[in-house]
N, C-alpha and C positions, 0 to 999 in steps of 0.2 A: 612295353607299355600298351601295345595294341591287342593284348590278350587279356581275357577276364574269365573268371569262373562263374559261379552262380550269383546273381544279383537279385535282391528283393527290395520292394518299396511299398509303403503304405499309401494306397490310393484314396481310400475313404476314411473319414474319422472313425475311431473305435470308441465304444462306450461300455463301461462296466455295469451301469445301472439300467440297462435296457429293459429288464424285467419289470421295473416299476413305472416306466414311461416309454412306450414304444413309438412315440410320434416321430422320432428321428430316423427310424428304420422302416416304418410302415404307415402310409397316409390313411389306411383303413382303420387305424386305432382311434382316430378322432371320434369323440362322443361316447366312448366306452365307459366313462365314469358316470354317465347319466346326469351330468351337471357341468356347468361352465368351470373349466379347470385351467389354472395358470401355472406354468412351471418355469423355473430359472435353473440353468444347468451350466456348470463350469468344469473344464478338464484341463489340467496342466500335466503334460506328458514329458517324461525324462527331464525333470526340472533342472538338473545340473548341466544339461547339454545346451550349447549355444544354438539358437535358432530352432529349438525343439517345438513341436506342435502345441498350440493352445486352442481351445474351442470354448465358445460361450453360446448358449442357446436360450432364447426366450420364446415360449410357445403358449398358445391358448387353443382350446378346442371345446366344442359343446354340441349337444343335440339341438336342432332348431325346433322351436315350439310349434305344435300342431301338425307336424309332419314326421316322416321317417328319415329326413335328410339330416346330416351332420356336417359341421364345418370346422376348419382349423386354420391356424396361421402360425408360422414358425419363422423366426428371425435368427440367423446363425452368423457368427463371426469366427473365422478360422485364420490363424497365423502360422505359417511354416517358413522358417528361414527369414528372408526379407520380404516374402510375398504375403499378401492378404487377400482374403475372399469374404465378401458379404453375400449372404443368400437369403432371399425372401421367398417363402414357400406357402402360398395359400392352398388349401385342400378342401375338397367337397366329397361327401360320401353318402351312401344309402345304407341304412341299418334296418334289418328285417328280423323280427322275432322268429326263432326256430326252437321249438321245445322249451327247455328251461333257460335258453340263452339267446344270443343274437349273432347273426352273421352280417358282416359289413363289407362293402366294397368301397374303395376310395381312389381318387385321382388328385394328383398335386402338380402344380407348375412351379418349377425351381428357377428363380430369376437370380443369376449369379453375376456379381461384379468382381472381377479380378484386378488387383493392383500389384504390379511386379515389385516395386520398391527397390529397383536396382541402384538408385542414387545412394542407398545406404551401404553399398558394397564397395570394397577396394578393387577397382578395375584397372588392369594393366594395359588393356587394349581399348582405348576410348572409341576407336572406329568400328568396333564389332556391332553389326546391325541388330543383334539380339539385345545386347545391353543398352543400346540406344533407345529401346522401347521404354517410355515412361508413362504413357497414358493408360487409363484403365480400359478393360475389355468387358463387354457384356455378352452373356451366353444364357439361353433359356433351354431347359430340358423338362421333360415330363416324367412323373413317377406314378406308379399304381400299386395296389395291393388288395389282398383279401384277409379278413380277420374274423375268427369265431371265438366267442367267449361265453362261458356259463359260470355259475357260482364257484365251480371247483376246477375249471380247466380253461385254457386258451390255446389257440394255435393260429399262426399267421404265415402268409407267404407274400413277398413283395419284390418289386423291382424299383428301387428308389429313383433310378434314372433310366427309363425304358427307351428313350430316344437319345442315343449318343450324339453329341454335338462336335463338329469339326470346324477348324478355322481355315479359310482359304490361303492365308499368308502364313505358312508354317515358320518361316524365318523370324517373323515378328510376333509369334504367338508364345504366350507363357505356358501353354499346354497344347498337346497335340490332339487329344481325343478323350471324351468322356466314355468310359467303359461301362457296360451293363454289369450290374451286381445283383445276383439272385439270392434273396435272404429268406431263410426259413427259421421261425422261432416258435417255441411252445413251452407251456408251463402247466403244472398240476398242483393243486392244493390237497394235502392229505391230513385231515384232522386226526390228532393222536390223543385227544382228550378235550376237556373244556377250555384249557388254557394254552395248548401247544398245537401248532399247525406246521407241518413239513411241506416245503414248496420247492421241488426240483424244476429247473429250467434248462433248456438247450437252445443254442443258436448256431446256425450253419450259414456261412456266407460264401458263395461261389462266384468269383469274378469271371467275366467273359474271357480273360486271359490271366494266367498266373495261378498261384496256389490258393486253395480253399482255406477258409478260416473257421474254426469251430470253438465254441465256448460251452462248458458244462458248469452249471451253478446249482448250489443247494442252499436254500434259506430256511430259517426256522423262526416262526412268529410266536412270541410269548405274550399272553394275556392281551392280545389284539392291540399291542402298543409298541413292541420292540422287535424289529427284524434283525437277525444276525445271519450272515451267510459267507460263503467262500466260492470262488470260481477257479477253474483250471482252463487254460487256453492252449490251443494247438501251437501257438507261438512260444511255447515254453515259458508261460507266465502264470503266477498265482495272484488272486485278488481277494481281499477281505472287504466285506460290506456290512454296513450298519445303517438302519433307518429307524427313525422315531416317528410314530403316529401320535403327534402331540395332542390332537383332538380330531373331531370329525372333519375339520377344514384343513389343518396344517400337517405337512409331512416334511421331515428334514432327513437327508441322506448323505452318507459319506462312503467313499471307497478308496482303497490303497492298493496299487498294483506293484508287483516287484518281479524282475526277471529271475528265472531259475538258473540260468547259465551266465556266468560272468562275461564270457566272450561274446554273448549275444548283445549285451549289455547296455550300450548307449549311456552307461555310467550311473544311472539313478532310477528312482522309483517314479510312479505316476500317481497323482492325487485328483480326485473327482468329488464334487459336492453338488447337491441338488436341493431345491426348495420348491414345494408344491402347495398350492392353495386351491381348494374346491369350494364353490359357492353352495354348500349344503348346510341348511339351517334348521330344517324340519326334522328333528330326530325321529319322529314317528315314521317318517318315510324310509329310514334306513333300517331295513328288516334284518339284514345280516352283514357282517364285515365284508369289505371288498379285498380280495387277494390279488387282483390284477389291475 
């Protein structure tokens, strides 16, 4: 019982639709839509497993009028096992025109509230100091990133939590340390005609400790209205994606993830849905479709 082989754990939430809204992985993405943009995002992971992770995100970001500053705000709720985390992340950035595109830098503050939820567990040793913990804990970390986007490409580099946080009382802490995670993401739009656009995307996440995570994605846009795509992940998973551009304001997306190896398994698939609204009403101001 004292010996173990290789153990792996998911430290940060994973998202399949990062290429359509990168606010969850890069604070410098804020303001890139050139309009106030609201997004609602939900992910149900391994739905048949007890205590499987679920995530909900409500975000807003916009350029600030009369300046090159951009601002964003993200509210995230995460549930894993009996524990819960609420995160409020205000972000501020600077967006500078470069050639046909823009380069942005961003900084975010991540205010985390952890609730252990041990009262929901069947505990055999009531005198255990760790399981006696019931109160919530507050932790604040900082994140930063760089982002470049033009009409046909984007590229970003970020550290969502650049300042790891530690708790002095490790016996009564529901986590030991926030680890840095270095994230690189990029995409390219390749028009194949008047009605078809090919869009490959890549994401690489390298944690401070542990194994790196990679995602390769290919989306196809039909008639500026329907995105269809597929992703392959280094965690031996496939994902199918679909997004509808309902009009200039509304986007609706859905993705379905499935493991390629049964023994990897966790028993089931993962579902993700997103809804996005942009305050764009002057059609004459939209000179070309947005691919990022």
